N, C-alpha and C positions, 0 to 999 in steps of 0.2 A: 504494500500500500504506500502511495506517495504522500509526502508531507506537504504542508503549505509552502509556497515559494518564500525563500529567505532573501536577505539582502544580497548574499552571494549568488543566488540563482538569478536575480534581476541583473546583477553585474555580468553574469555569464551570458545572459540573453542579449544584453547590450553589446558585449564583445563579439559574440557570434554574428550579430547583425552587421557590425562594423567590418569584421573580417570578410564575411561572404559578400557584403555589399561592395567592398573594395576589390574583390577578386577580379571583377570584370575590367577594372582599370589596370590591374597588374597583368592580366592576360594581354591587354592592348599594348603594354610596354614590352612584354616578352615577344610579341609578334613583330616588333620593330627590327629584331635581329634574327628571328627564327621562323620556320614554316609552321603552319597550324598543327600538323601531325607531330612535329617535334615538340611543340609546346604541350600538347595534350599528352604525349608519351612520357616526356620528362616529368611532368606533374604527377602522372599516375605511378610511374616507376619509383620515384623518390618517396611518394606517400606509402606505397606498398612496402618498400624496404624498411622505412621508419616504423610502420605499424607491426610488421613481422618481428622486428627486434623487440618491440614492446610486448607483443604476445609471448615471446620467449622469456623476457625478463620478468613479466608478471605471472608466468606459468599458466597462461589461459588454456583451457581445454580445446582440443581440435575436434571438429565434428566427425561423426561416423555415419555411414549409410549412403547409398546411391542417391536417394531422394534429396538429401541435403545438398550434395555436390551438384546435382542437376539444377536445383534452384540457384545455387551460388554462381554457376556458370552463366545462366540467363541474366541474373541480377547484375553480375559483373559487367556484362556487355551493356545493359540498358542503364546502369547507374554510373558507369565510369567511361568506358571506351567510346560509346556512341555519343552521349551528350557532350563530353569534353572535346571530341573531334568536331562536332557540329558547331559548338560555341566558338571554338578557336577559328574555324573556317569562316563562320559568319561575321565574327568581329574584325576580320580583315576589311570589311566593307561597311559595316554599320557602327554607330557610336556604341561605346561600352554601356552607356545608359540604357540603350534599347535592349541589350541582352539582359541587363538587370531587371528591367520592368517585365520582360517576358517571363522571368522566373516567378513573378508575383502571381501568375495565373496557375502555377503548379498545384496548389491545394484544390483549386476549383476543377482542374482536370482529373484529380484523383477521385472526386465524389461520384461522377457517373460510372467510372471504371469499378469503384468499390460496390456500387449498386448492382452491377452486372455479375461481378466475380466473387463478391463476399456477401456476408449477411448484413452489411451496413446499407440500409435502404435510404433512398432520397426522399426527404420530406418536401412539402411545398416550399418551405423557406429555403432549404438547401438548393432546390431546383431554381428558385429565383436568383440565388447567389451565383449558381453555375451559368445561368443565362447572361447575367451581368458580366461575368468573367469573360465569356466568349465575345460579348459586345466590346469589352475593353480591349481584348486581343485584336479584334477587327479594326478598332480605332487606331491602335498602336501601329499596325502594319500600314493602314491608310488605303487610299484608293488604288494603289499600284499592286495590290495583293496578287493579282493574276496577270500582271504585265511581265512577261518573261522575255521581253526584247533585250537586245544587247545594251549593257549599261544599267539595266534595271536592278533594283535592290530587293526584288521580290524573293529570290532564292535565298540570299543571306538572311533576310528577315524571317522567312519560313524555317530556315535552319535553326535559328534561335528558339522559335516557338516549338519546333520539333524536339529540341533538347529538353524543353520543359515537359513535353508530353512523354518523352522517354523516361524522365525521372518519375513521372506520375505512374507509369506502368510498373516500374521497378518498385515503387512504394507499395503498390497493391500486392505484388509478388512477395515482398519482404514480410508483409502481414501474414501471408499464407505459408511462408517458409517454416519447416519444422524448427523446433527450439535450437538455438545456437548462441554461444557467447557473442555479445554485440561487438566487442573489440576484435575478436577473431573474425567475425563476419565482415567487418569493415576492411580488415587486412586482406582477406581472401578475395573479396570482390575487386579490390585494387590490383591484386595479383592477376586475376582474370583479365582486367582491363589492360594491364601491361603486356600480357601475352598476345593480346589482340593488336595493340598499337605499335609495339616494337617492330614486327615485320612490316607493317604498313609504312612506318617512318623510314625504315631502311630502304624499301623499294622506291618510294616516291620522293624522299628528301635526303636520303643518305645519312651517314654518321655525323652528328652535330659536333661542332667545335666550340670550345670555351673561348669566348671573346673578351671576357673581363669587362664588358659593358653593362649598362643597367638592364639590358635584356637578359643577360646571363643570370644576374642576381635575382631578377624577377622570376625566372623559372625555378630557381632554388626555393624562393619564398613560396611559390605556388605549391610545390611539393610538400614543404614542411608545415606551413601555417594553415591555409584554408583546407588542405586535403588531410593531413595527418593530425595536427594539433586540434583543429576544429572538430574532427570526428570524435576525438576523446572527450572534448568539452561537451559536445552534444550528448554523448552517452551519459556523462556524469549529471548533466542537467535533467535529462529525462528520468534517470533513476531517482533523483532526489525531489524533483518538482512535478514530474509527469509529462506525458506526450502533449496534452492540451496546452500546457504552459509553453511548450516548445514552439507552438504555432505562432507565438508572438514575434518570432524572428521573421516570419513571412511579411510582416508589415514594415519592417525596417530595411530589408535588403534592397528593394527597388529605390527607396529614398536615398540610401547611401550611395548606390550606384550612380544616381543622377548628380549627387553632390560631388563625388570624386571625379566623375566625367567632366563636369563643368569647371571645377576648381583646378584640378591637376592637369587634365588633358585639354582644357579649353574647348570642350565640345559645345557646339551650338545645339540647343535642345528645342525642337519645334513645339508649338502649343499642343499638338495632338499627344505628345508624350505625357504632358501633365494631365490632360483630359483622360487618357487611357489609364494612367495610374490611379486617378481618383475613382473611375468606374470599377476597376479591378479590386481596389481596396474596399470599396463599399460592398461589392459582391462577396468578398472574403469575410467581412464583418457580419453580413447578413447570414451567410452559410454557417458561421461559427458562433452565432449569437448566444445560443443557450449555454454552450461551453464557456464562452468568455464571461457571461453573466455569473455563472456558478463560480468561476475562478476568482473574480473580483469581489464576490459576495463574502468570500473567506478572507 
């Protein structure tokens, strides 16, 4: 049973929002010197090595049984390899803030999938939230959603939305996965992602070289902080304050991505970004209203 959120929990939630919100800016910096597959691969591999060492040091149990490993294989692709590659590729062409806002729709993508594949059914309130989320995503992409002519940003924008949808599918599969230690699970899914991305990187972009520029340090940061450290902080927060409390991060990530994009990268943010974010966050609040109300009542 989880306890009520403490001051430490609130600080953890703030730190996770800051880290994950700033990740898109750091990816943009890494892409200044490396290809998208190299960025995705390095981030995944560094995170996997770090978490495997922690699994060993903390003596965490390894899973047994084919069913668990089958789930881990699929989740590893959908939660690391595919979304990391899609985001890195998409961010070559769209502002980092766009990628951050697209992640805000993630919990709203989860709801209809959970309705179909789990026993978590959609209420009328949740359905309204989901509809607002899709409306926000449509506003975010804008009128060029299906304009695939040369120079169009439709594909990069859809890649970022696709990454969010991939995370949503992996989230539902994670709920259905047989019991497994959460830190071990995070490590092994990153290992799967690394096994997928290393060959892809070598084939399409070759062996990366350390340049000593800010792009190189950005890649190291991506592997250690938002991938490895944040995974541990997320586990600790869920264990002490609960999964519902963890959803508070979803409201912060897009906001921080816009702040860092405009402040550090001098990105120009069109009005539709702000409108889309407002619609998505309202949809998110409506869909999670009962849970949020219960949490703050305590």
